[in-house]
TIZA-644734 format. One record per atom (N, C-alpha, C): chain; x, y, z; residue number from 1; atom name; residue in one letter. Coordinates in pm, whole numbers, plus 50000, padded with zeros to 5 digits. Layout:
<nupas>
  mol   east  north     up  seq  atom  type
    A      X      Y      Z  NUM    CA     A
...
</nupas>
This chain:
<nupas>
  mol   east  north     up  seq  atom  type
    A  97064  66131  94699    1     N     M
    A  97068  65990  94720    1    CA     M
    A  97004  65911  94597    1     C     M
    A  97028  65783  94578    2     N     L
    A  97045  65698  94457    2    CA     L
    A  96904  65681  94410    2     C     L
    A  96906  65638  94279    3     N     C
    A  96779  65559  94204    3    CA     C
    A  96636  65613  94277    3     C     C
    A  96616  65762  94209    4     N     G
    A  96488  65824  94244    4    CA     G
    A  96518  65918  94335    4     C     G
    A  96636  65935  94414    5     N     F
    A  96677  66013  94510    5    CA     F
    A  96728  66152  94427    5     C     F
    A  96781  66249  94500    6     N     G
    A  96840  66369  94432    6    CA     G
    A  96737  66455  94394    6     C     G
    A  96605  66429  94425    7     N     H
    A  96481  66523  94362    7    CA     H
    A  96511  66571  94205    7     C     H
    A  96521  66477  94128    8     N     G
    A  96499  66493  93955    8    CA     G
    A  96652  66479  93901    8     C     G
    A  96764  66503  94012    9     N     L
    A  96887  66503  93937    9    CA     L
    A  96934  66369  93898    9     C     L
    A  96896  66261  93938   10     N     V
    A  96927  66113  93896   10    CA     V
    A  96806  66067  93816   10     C     V
    A  96862  66053  93677   11     N     S
    A  96766  65980  93591   11    CA     S
    A  96739  65828  93622   11     C     S
    A  96653  65790  93549   12     N     M
    A  96564  65662  93544   12    CA     M
    A  96670  65543  93488   12     C     M
    A  96792  65593  93448   13     N     D
    A  96867  65488  93381   13    CA     D
    A  96957  65392  93504   13     C     D
    A  96957  65472  93619   14     N     L
    A  97036  65435  93723   14    CA     L
    A  96936  65323  93790   14     C     L
    A  96807  65306  93800   15     N     V
    A  96693  65232  93828   15    CA     V
    A  96727  65109  93736   15     C     V
    A  96747  65135  93622   16     N     L
    A  96770  65022  93523   16    CA     L
    A  96924  64949  93480   16     C     L
    A  96972  65002  93599   17     N     A
    A  97164  64971  93568   17    CA     A
    A  97174  64833  93575   17     C     A
    A  97093  64749  93618   18     N     G
    A  97102  64602  93638   18    CA     G
    A  97069  64528  93517   18     C     G
    A  96974  64631  93399   19     N     G
    A  96946  64544  93306   19    CA     G
    A  96797  64546  93288   19     C     G
    A  96752  64565  93186   20     N     I
    A  96608  64534  93158   20    CA     I
    A  96549  64401  93188   20     C     I
    A  96624  64342  93114   21     N     V
    A  96570  64191  93113   21    CA     V
    A  96581  64138  93277   21     C     V
    A  96640  64184  93374   22     N     L
    A  96699  64149  93509   22    CA     L
    A  96550  64189  93581   22     C     L
    A  96528  64361  93555   23     N     L
    A  96432  64400  93621   23    CA     L
    A  96276  64345  93584   23     C     L
    A  96254  64295  93445   24     N     M
    A  96158  64235  93431   24    CA     M
    A  96111  64120  93498   24     C     M
    A  96247  64025  93493   25     N     L
    A  96256  63895  93580   25    CA     L
    A  96171  63911  93728   25     C     L
    A  96223  64022  93781   26     N     L
    A  96206  64054  93914   26    CA     L
    A  96051  64088  93937   26     C     L
    A  95993  64163  93856   27     N     R
    A  95863  64186  93856   27    CA     R
    A  95774  64069  93817   27     C     R
    A  95806  63966  93737   28     N     R
    A  95734  63835  93690   28    CA     R
    A  95740  63773  93837   28     C     R
    A  95877  63781  93892   29     N     R
    A  95856  63676  94001   29    CA     R
    A  95760  63735  94114   29     C     R
    A  95779  63854  94136   30     N     R
    A  95720  63930  94216   30    CA     R
    A  95555  63881  94209   30     C     R
    A  95525  63894  94086   31     N     A
    A  95380  63880  94062   31    CA     A
    A  95329  63750  94066   31     C     A
    A  95418  63637  94050   32     N     A
    A  95399  63507  94070   32    CA     A
    A  95387  63478  94204   32     C     A
    A  95491  63516  94289   33     N     T
    A  95496  63465  94402   33    CA     T
    A  95473  63583  94514   33     C     T
    A  95421  63530  94631   34     N     A
    A  95413  63618  94738   34    CA     A
    A  95493  63557  94863   34     C     A
    A  95636  63525  94843   35     N     A
    A  95705  63440  94929   35    CA     A
    A  95700  63521  95042   35     C     A
    A  95687  63493  95177   36     N     P
    A  95743  63562  95294   36    CA     P
    A  95858  63595  95326   36     C     P
    A  95902  63679  95357   37     N     P
    A  96083  63740  95343   37    CA     P
    A  96120  63667  95450   37     C     P
    A  96258  63652  95450   38     N     C
    A  96317  63603  95558   38    CA     C
    A  96400  63716  95643   38     C     C
    A  96338  63717  95779   39     N     A
    A  96349  63815  95845   39    CA     A
    A  96520  63846  95903   39     C     A
    A  96528  63968  95895   40     N     P
    A  96673  63990  95934   40    CA     P
    A  96688  63971  96084   40     C     P
    A  96848  63963  96116   41     N     V
    A  96909  63979  96245   41    CA     V
    A  96966  64100  96273   41     C     V
    A  97061  64123  96366   42     N     E
    A  97150  64242  96422   42    CA     E
    A  97214  64305  96267   42     C     E
    A  97189  64422  96270   43     N     L
    A  97265  64467  96115   43    CA     L
    A  97328  64572  96166   43     C     L
    A  97429  64659  96087   44     N     P
    A  97512  64742  96134   44    CA     P
    A  97465  64883  96227   44     C     P
    A  97519  64973  96261   45     N     S
    A  97483  65076  96349   45    CA     S
    A  97407  65129  96240   45     C     S
    A  97265  65198  96250   46     N     G
    A  97183  65284  96192   46    CA     G
    A  97096  65215  96072   46     C     G
    A  97107  65067  96094   47     N     V
    A  97010  65017  96031   47    CA     V
    A  96931  64930  96113   47     C     V
    A  96822  64923  96103   48     N     E
    A  96734  64853  96209   48    CA     E
    A  96645  64742  96113   48     C     E
    A  96601  64621  96236   49     N     T
    A  96541  64538  96194   49    CA     T
    A  96396  64551  96215   49     C     T
    A  96311  64471  96122   50     N     P
    A  96159  64474  96138   50    CA     P
    A  96147  64424  96266   50     C     P
    A  96017  64460  96322   51     N     S
    A  95985  64425  96469   51    CA     S
    A  95899  64283  96426   51     C     S
    A  95890  64205  96534   52     N     G
    A  95796  64087  96532   52    CA     G
    A  95908  63977  96580   52     C     G
    A  95986  63993  96637   53     N     G
    A  96043  63886  96707   53    CA     G
    A  96184  63822  96624   53     C     G
    A  96265  63732  96699   54     N     P
    A  96391  63711  96628   54    CA     P
    A  96395  63643  96494   54     C     P
    A  96501  63689  96432   55     N     A
    A  96496  63620  96288   55    CA     A
    A  96525  63492  96264   55     C     A
    A  96466  63437  96177   56     N     A
    A  96501  63279  96143   56    CA     A
    A  96591  63300  96066   56     C     A
    A  96732  63195  96106   57     N     E
    A  96829  63178  96043   57    CA     E
    A  96793  63117  95888   57     C     E
    A  96702  63038  95883   58     N     H
    A  96701  62963  95740   58    CA     H
    A  96546  62961  95712   58     C     H
    A  96507  63022  95584   59     N     P
    A  96383  63026  95547   59    CA     P
    A  96315  62883  95539   59     C     P
    A  96215  62875  95608   60     N     G
    A  96126  62713  95621   60    CA     G
    A  96042  62725  95504   60     C     G
    A  95978  62615  95482   61     N     G
    A  95840  62576  95385   61    CA     G
    A  95889  62565  95248   61     C     G
    A  95845  62583  95158   62     N     D
    A  95880  62575  95037   62    CA     D
    A  95843  62669  94929   62     C     D
    A  95859  62798  95006   63     N     S
    A  95821  62901  94927   63    CA     S
    A  95946  62918  94806   63     C     S
    A  95931  63021  94712   64     N     S
    A  96026  63054  94618   64    CA     S
    A  96149  63086  94690   64     C     S
    A  96132  63148  94817   65     N     L
    A  96257  63205  94865   65    CA     L
    A  96358  63111  94911   65     C     L
    A  96269  63018  94987   66     N     A
    A  96317  62877  95034   66    CA     A
    A  96397  62809  94921   66     C     A
    A  96337  62781  94830   67     N     R
    A  96384  62704  94692   67    CA     R
    A  96473  62774  94669   67     C     R
    A  96523  62919  94637   68     N     G
    A  96637  62991  94599   68    CA     G
    A  96725  62967  94697   68     C     G
    A  96710  62966  94813   69     N     V
    A  96808  62980  94916   69    CA     V
    A  96892  62824  94918   69     C     V
    A  96814  62735  94863   70     N     R
    A  96884  62588  94865   70    CA     R
    A  96945  62550  94733   70     C     R
    A  96914  62631  94647   71     N     A
    A  96969  62652  94519   71    CA     A
    A  97116  62695  94554   71     C     A
    A  97094  62799  94621   72     N     I
    A  97229  62894  94616   72    CA     I
    A  97336  62811  94722   72     C     I
    A  97260  62734  94807   73     N     R
    A  97356  62645  94915   73    CA     R
    A  97420  62537  94842   73     C     R
    A  97342  62465  94716   74     N     Q
    A  97412  62382  94661   74    CA     Q
    A  97554  62417  94594   74     C     Q
    A  97608  62536  94594   75     N     T
    A  97753  62573  94540   75    CA     T
    A  97792  62634  94655   75     C     T
    A  97698  62722  94769   76     N     D
    A  97759  62772  94887   76    CA     D
    A  97698  62726  95013   76     C     D
    A  97734  62617  95060   77     N     P
    A  97664  62550  95171   77    CA     P
    A  97651  62650  95284   77     C     P
    A  97744  62727  95315   78     N     G
    A  97731  62816  95421   78    CA     G
    A  97656  62935  95387   78     C     G
    A  97590  62969  95288   79     N     F
    A  97514  63124  95275   79    CA     F
    A  97391  63125  95387   79     C     F
    A  97398  63234  95433   80     N     D
    A  97342  63241  95544   80    CA     D
    A  97216  63415  95496   80     C     D
    A  97098  63366  95484   81     N     P
    A  97019  63480  95456   81    CA     P
    A  97019  63608  95567   81     C     P
    A  97029  63561  95712   82     N     S
    A  97040  63658  95806   82    CA     S
    A  97167  63748  95809   82     C     S
    A  97265  63672  95733   83     N     R
    A  97375  63765  95746   83    CA     R
    A  97412  63852  95632   83     C     R
    A  97313  63791  95533   84     N     F
    A  97331  63889  95413   84    CA     F
    A  97258  64015  95415   84     C     F
    A  97136  64026  95486   85     N     V
    A  97078  64109  95521   85    CA     V
    A  97178  64258  95573   85     C     V
    A  97260  64210  95672   86     N     G
    A  97341  64288  95703   86    CA     G
    A  97444  64334  95608   86     C     G
    A  97482  64262  95530   87     N     Y
    A  97582  64316  95427   87    CA     Y
    A  97496  64391  95310   87     C     Y
    A  97366  64385  95308   88     N     A
    A  97303  64487  95222   88    CA     A
    A  97278  64610  95275   88     C     A
    A  97258  64600  95408   89     N     G
    A  97247  64728  95490   89    CA     G
    A  97386  64806  95477   89     C     G
    A  97489  64741  95506   90     N     T
    A  97619  64811  95464   90    CA     T
    A  97633  64870  95351   90     C     T
    A  97613  64795  95265   91     N     V
    A  97611  64862  95099   91    CA     V
    A  97519  64978  95099   91     C     V
    A  97428  64984  95128   92     N     F
    A  97294  65077  95116   92    CA     F
    A  97367  65212  95168   92     C     F
    A  97427  65182  95302   93     N     R
    A  97490  65334  95342   93    CA     R
    A  97617  65352  95293   93     C     R
    A  97704  65274  95262   94     N     D
    A  97827  65311  95209   94    CA     D
    A  97794  65370  95045   94     C     D
    A  97659  65315  94999   95     N     T
    A  97682  65388  94841   95    CA     T
    A  97599  65527  94878   95     C     T
    A  97542  65578  94978   96     N     Q
    A  97474  65712  95022   96    CA     Q
    A  97622  65805  95045   96     C     Q
    A  97709  65756  95138   97     N     R
    A  97835  65806  95150   97    CA     R
    A  97917  65816  95022   97     C     R
    A  97916  65756  94937   98     N     A
    A  97988  65777  94808   98    CA     A
    A  97930  65869  94716   98     C     A
    A  97776  65840  94742   99     N     W
    A  97722  65952  94643   99    CA     W
    A  97726  66110  94698   99     C     W
    A  97713  66109  94842  100     N     M
    A  97755  66242  94908  100    CA     M
    A  97890  66302  94860  100     C     M
    A  97992  66232  94856  101     N     T
    A  98123  66266  94856  101    CA     T
    A  98154  66290  94712  101     C     T
    A  98057  66215  94613  102     N     R
    A  98085  66228  94456  102    CA     R
    A  98225  66122  94424  102     C     R
    A  98233  66021  94514  103     N     N
    A  98350  65935  94490  103    CA     N
    A  98311  65782  94506  103     C     N
    A  98281  65785  94398  104     N     I
    A  98230  65612  94343  104    CA     I
    A  98350  65514  94364  104     C     I
    A  98464  65572  94384  105     N     G
    A  98596  65470  94382  105    CA     G
    A  98535  65340  94451  105     C     G
    A  98531  65366  94604  106     N     P
    A  98524  65290  94711  106    CA     P
    A  98419  65155  94675  106     C     P
    A  98330  65205  94560  107     N     L
    A  98218  65098  94543  107    CA     L
    A  98283  64998  94457  107     C     L
    A  98391  65040  94378  108     N     R
    A  98421  64979  94261  108    CA     R
    A  98426  64808  94294  108     C     R
    A  98456  64752  94388  109     N     E
    A  98456  64622  94403  109    CA     E
    A  98334  64548  94496  109     C     E
    A  98216  64627  94494  110     N     R
    A  98094  64590  94559  110    CA     R
    A  97964  64600  94419  110     C     R
    A  98017  64649  94318  111     N     V
    A  97898  64682  94232  111    CA     V
    A  97960  64636  94069  111     C     V
    A  97826  64589  93988  112     N     T
    A  97873  64533  93901  112    CA     T
    A  97955  64678  93810  112     C     T
    A  98020  64620  93677  113     N     S
    A  98098  64733  93600  113    CA     S
    A  97965  64833  93542  113     C     S
    A  97864  64768  93512  114     N     Q
    A  97760  64857  93449  114    CA     Q
    A  97685  64947  93541  114     C     Q
    A  97659  64877  93680  115     N     M
    A  97630  64973  93777  115    CA     M
    A  97732  65090  93831  115     C     M
    A  97850  65054  93815  116     N     Y
    A  97963  65160  93842  116    CA     Y
    A  97975  65278  93745  116     C     Y
    A  97956  65233  93612  117     N     G
    A  97997  65320  93549  117    CA     G
    A  97840  65418  93544  117     C     G
    A  97721  65366  93574  118     N     E
    A  97604  65468  93602  118    CA     E
    A  97609  65551  93732  118     C     E
    A  97666  65505  93818  119     N     L
    A  97680  65583  93936  119    CA     L
    A  97784  65680  93919  119     C     L
    A  97890  65639  93816  120     N     Q
    A  97991  65765  93787  120    CA     Q
    A  97931  65883  93715  120     C     Q
    A  97831  65821  93631  121     N     A
    A  97795  65919  93548  121    CA     A
    A  97704  66009  93587  121     C     A
    A  97608  65957  93719  122     N     Q
    A  97544  66041  93773  122    CA     Q
    A  97615  66135  93870  122     C     Q
    A  97720  66082  93943  123     N     C
    A  97793  66182  94013  123    CA     C
    A  97868  66321  93937  123     C     C
    A  97922  66284  93816  124     N     D
    A  97963  66359  93733  124    CA     D
    A  97870  66482  93682  124     C     D
    A  97756  66436  93660  125     N     R
    A  97626  66533  93632  125    CA     R
    A  97603  66632  93739  125     C     R
    A  97593  66573  93842  126     N     L
    A  97582  66651  93964  126    CA     L
    A  97673  66751  93993  126     C     L
    A  97801  66714  93965  127     N     R
    A  97913  66790  93987  127    CA     R
    A  97930  66903  93901  127     C     R
    A  97887  66884  93743  128     N     N
    A  97890  66976  93658  128    CA     N
    A  97764  67077  93692  128     C     N
    A  97693  67035  93748  129     N     T
    A  97581  67159  93796  129    CA     T
    A  97626  67263  93897  129     C     T
    A  97726  67255  93988  130     N     G
    A  97780  67273  94112  130    CA     G
    A  97691  67263  94215  130     C     G
    A  97637  67142  94224  131     N     Q
    A  97553  67115  94341  131    CA     Q
    A  97586  66985  94406  131     C     Q
    A  97532  66981  94501  132     N     A
    A  97595  66848  94600  132    CA     A
    A  97459  66793  94672  132     C     A
    A  97442  66644  94673  133     N     N
    A  97356  66591  94763  133    CA     N
    A  97384  66555  94894  133     C     N
    A  97289  66588  94999  134     N     R
    A  97316  66536  95144  134    CA     R
    A  97200  66412  95182  134     C     R
    A  97275  66335  95229  135     N     V
    A  97168  66235  95306  135    CA     V
    A  97217  66210  95450  135     C     V
    A  97121  66230  95543  136     N     E
    A  97129  66228  95704  136    CA     E
    A  97007  66132  95758  136     C     E
    A  97055  66111  95883  137     N     R
    A  96950  66076  95962  137    CA     R
    A  96912  65918  95879  137     C     R
    A  96962  65830  95832  138     N     I
    A  96937  65720  95782  138    CA     I
    A  96887  65597  95861  138     C     I
    A  96762  65575  95879  139     N     E
    A  96681  65499  95964  139    CA     E
    A  96623  65396  95876  139     C     E
    A  96697  65243  95849  140     N     I
    A  96618  65168  95760  140    CA     I
    A  96609  65021  95794  140     C     I
    A  96560  64944  95766  141     N     M
    A  96554  64804  95778  141    CA     M
    A  96554  64720  95655  141     C     M
    A  96630  64601  95668  142     N     A
    A  96652  64532  95558  142    CA     A
    A  96607  64370  95564  142     C     A
    A  96538  64350  95447  143     N     E
    A  96525  64192  95441  143    CA     E
    A  96502  64117  95325  143     C     E
    A  96572  63996  95319  144     N     I
    A  96567  63933  95197  144    CA     I
    A  96395  63904  95130  144     C     I
    A  96413  63930  94987  145     N     T
    A  96244  63881  94931  145    CA     T
    A  96291  63803  94846  145     C     T
    A  96394  63783  94798  146     N     E
    A  96411  63649  94653  146    CA     E
    A  96542  63621  94643  146     C     E
    A  96571  63488  94623  147     N     A
    A  96686  63423  94610  147    CA     A
    A  96665  63343  94483  147     C     A
    A  96764  63310  94390  148     N     W
    A  96760  63230  94290  148    CA     W
    A  96896  63205  94245  148     C     W
    A  96891  63110  94176  149     N     Q
    A  97017  63079  94068  149    CA     Q
    A  96962  63083  93932  149     C     Q
    A  97055  63110  93852  150     N     E
    A  96998  63127  93711  150    CA     E
    A  97147  63141  93607  150     C     E
    A  97150  63090  93508  151     N     S
    A  97265  63069  93395  151    CA     S
    A  97416  63090  93486  151     C     S
    A  97418  63012  93586  152     N     G
    A  97551  62984  93647  152    CA     G
    A  97584  63101  93746  152     C     G
    A  97465  63191  93784  153     N     R
    A  97476  63306  93880  153    CA     R
    A  97422  63279  93994  153     C     R
    A  97420  63337  94102  154     N     D
    A  97334  63366  94230  154    CA     D
    A  97293  63494  94220  154     C     D
    A  97137  63499  94267  155     N     Y
    A  97110  63626  94276  155    CA     Y
    A  97003  63653  94403  155     C     Y
    A  97033  63757  94476  156     N     V
    A  96946  63782  94587  156    CA     V
    A  96896  63907  94594  156     C     V
    A  96753  63918  94614  157     N     T
    A  96697  64081  94631  157    CA     T
    A  96666  64127  94748  157     C     T
    A  96733  64220  94828  158     N     A
    A  96663  64273  94955  158    CA     A
    A  96594  64403  94937  158     C     A
    A  96479  64383  95005  159     N     Y
    A  96400  64500  95022  159    CA     Y
    A  96465  64581  95135  159     C     Y
    A  96468  64749  95108  160     N     I
    A  96526  64835  95188  160    CA     I
    A  96412  64940  95221  160     C     I
    A  96377  64963  95343  161     N     G
    A  96264  65055  95371  161    CA     G
    A  96304  65111  95474  161     C     G
    A  96251  65246  95512  162     N     G
    A  96235  65290  95609  162    CA     G
    A  96252  65464  95598  162     C     G
    A  96366  65548  95636  163     N     S
    A  96328  65678  95610  163    CA     S
    A  96465  65758  95628  163     C     S
    A  96513  65860  95584  164     N     L
    A  96610  65954  95571  164    CA     L
    A  96585  66089  95543  164     C     L
    A  96674  66169  95576  165     N     V
    A  96670  66307  95516  165    CA     V
    A  96750  66313  95399  165     C     V
    A  96691  66386  95290  166     N     D
    A  96772  66380  95156  166    CA     D
    A  96734  66506  95093  166     C     D
    A  96875  66604  95042  167     N     Y
    A  96838  66725  95014  167    CA     Y
    A  96942  66780  94917  167     C     Y
    A  96908  66841  94851  168     N     T
    A  97035  66896  94772  168    CA     T
    A  97078  67049  94770  168     C     T
    A  97202  67078  94784  169     N     V
    A  97230  67209  94784  169    CA     V
    A  97329  67263  94689  169     C     V
    A  97341  67405  94669  170     N     D
    A  97439  67475  94588  170    CA     D
    A  97575  67474  94658  170     C     D
    A  97643  67395  94581  171     N     E
    A  97800  67382  94628  171    CA     E
    A  97857  67485  94681  171     C     E
    A  97863  67605  94647  172     N     V
    A  97931  67738  94673  172    CA     V
    A  97864  67780  94792  172     C     V
    A  97742  67817  94785  173     N     S
    A  97653  67885  94893  173    CA     S
    A  97575  67825  94990  173     C     S
    A  97593  67683  94981  174     N     D
    A  97523  67578  95066  174    CA     D
    A  97356  67610  95056  174     C     D
    A  97316  67681  94976  175     N     S
    A  97178  67738  94981  175    CA     S
    A  97089  67592  94959  175     C     S
    A  97012  67574  95005  176     N     L
    A  96890  67457  94967  176    CA     L
    A  96854  67468  94827  176     C     L
    A  96862  67380  94735  177     N     V
    A  96807  67363  94624  177    CA     V
    A  96688  67292  94619  177     C     V
    A  96678  67166  94655  178     N     A
    A  96556  67066  94668  178    CA     A
    A  96565  66997  94773  178     C     A
    A  96436  66943  94820  179     N     G
    A  96449  66861  94937  179    CA     G
    A  96443  66931  95073  179     C     G
    A  96455  66863  95181  180     N     S
    A  96416  66941  95306  180    CA     S
    A  96556  66893  95404  180     C     S
    A  96613  66996  95456  181     N     R
    A  96715  66962  95564  181    CA     R
    A  96655  66904  95694  181     C     R
    A  96551  66909  95720  182     N     T
    A  96456  66860  95848  182    CA     T
    A  96373  66743  95853  182     C     T
    A  96291  66740  95743  183     N     S
    A  96181  66648  95741  183    CA     S
    A  96191  66526  95649  183     C     S
    A  96236  66401  95712  184     N     P
    A  96234  66280  95680  184    CA     P
    A  96150  66225  95550  184     C     P
    A  96210  66139  95456  185     N     R
    A  96118  66130  95350  185    CA     R
    A  96128  65953  95346  185     C     R
    A  96013  65884  95300  186     N     E
    A  96039  65735  95314  186    CA     E
    A  96105  65672  95193  186     C     E
    A  96191  65568  95231  187     N     V
    A  96252  65487  95136  187    CA     V
    A  96183  65356  95115  187     C     V
    A  96162  65321  94995  188     N     E
    A  96125  65161  94949  188    CA     E
    A  96198  65121  94842  188     C     E
    A  96285  65042  94860  189     N     E
    A  96348  64984  94761  189    CA     E
    A  96414  64854  94728  189     C     E
    A  96438  64793  94622  190     N     F
    A  96452  64649  94610  190    CA     F
    A  96613  64662  94535  190     C     F
    A  96725  64632  94621  191     N     W
    A  96814  64612  94570  191    CA     W
    A  96881  64467  94529  191     C     W
    A  96923  64464  94423  192     N     T
    A  96942  64291  94359  192    CA     T
    A  97115  64298  94360  192     C     T
    A  97134  64204  94439  193     N     F
    A  97312  64167  94417  193    CA     F
    A  97319  64032  94350  193     C     F
    A  97416  64011  94264  194     N     T
    A  97471  63892  94195  194    CA     T
    A  97609  63836  94209  194     C     T
    A  97642  63737  94193  195     N     R
    A  97770  63693  94166  195    CA     R
    A  97765  63548  94075  195     C     R
    A  97901  63530  94053  196     N     P
    A  97893  63389  93982  196    CA     P
    A  97872  63280  94078  196     C     P
    A  97797  63155  94042  197     N     A
    A  97758  63102  94145  197    CA     A
    A  97885  63038  94239  197     C     A
    A  97851  63016  94362  198     N     G
    A  97954  62959  94449  198    CA     G
    A  98010  63072  94554  198     C     G
    A  98157  63027  94594  199     N     L
    A  98216  63148  94691  199    CA     L
    A  98272  63253  94644  199     C     L
    A  98183  63346  94572  200     N     N
    A  98226  63455  94537  200    CA     N
    A  98147  63568  94585  200     C     N
    A  98260  63677  94556  201     N     F
    A  98186  63817  94617  201    CA     F
    A  98059  63862  94549  201     C     F
    A  97948  63921  94654  202     N     W
    A  97812  63951  94598  202    CA     W
    A  97868  64087  94539  202     C     W
    A  97801  64123  94419  203     N     M
    A  97816  64275  94384  203    CA     M
    A  97652  64328  94368  203     C     M
    A  97643  64446  94398  204     N     L
    A  97513  64518  94354  204    CA     L
    A  97503  64534  94205  204     C     L
    A  97355  64484  94156  205     N     S
    A  97350  64478  94030  205    CA     S
    A  97245  64562  93955  205     C     S
    A  97119  64601  94041  206     N     A
    A  97021  64671  94021  206    CA     A
    A  96958  64739  94137  206     C     A
    A  96870  64863  94106  207     N     I
    A  96816  64922  94208  207    CA     I
    A  96686  64943  94140  207     C     I
    A  96570  64872  94219  208     N     Q
    A  96470  64916  94182  208    CA     Q
    A  96376  64990  94280  208     C     Q
    A  96277  65087  94233  209     N     T
    A  96205  65150  94333  209    CA     T
    A  96070  65077  94348  209     C     T
    A  95995  65088  94470  210     N     S
    A  95871  65007  94503  210    CA     S
    A  95778  65046  94394  210     C     S
</nupas>
């Protein structure tokens, strides 16, 4: 699995794939504001929503999240946070599938060029060791924690939390190298997506562990 997954096979350069400046900005924003996240609604199969009632379609109040959503809607009036968490959950699952097959090609249009290069390098390293990573029983929830515009670009960060089974095997013998085939481990990550402001396609730009 990605970003701290893979039991030591994946280096921290993937966590920083979106760029050090972006992640420093994320940390400053989280330290400065404690904006309540926009709760998600129905997600694709295998992605759970947090408990606590139906999701609000639009963040209310004047939190940094609400201000960020309003800024994004200046160039994309139809932007819907509750739909975006469904997209984030789908990208999470598709990324795990690409990682297991060591085929990053299907993600080319959904990740930035820098992230794509980092993912491909990590897969190459895993292949060169003669090992394969397995991710099963994915049970996650997703919610938006941040949204903003900067330098002509939109940014949205989604918190991904839950559990999954994550282990590494020898490619030839299928013997266990690391992790557990049966015991789930926790997932707590922030996935940041970006695009040129307006009606453009969202691309994964950074993964940050909690």
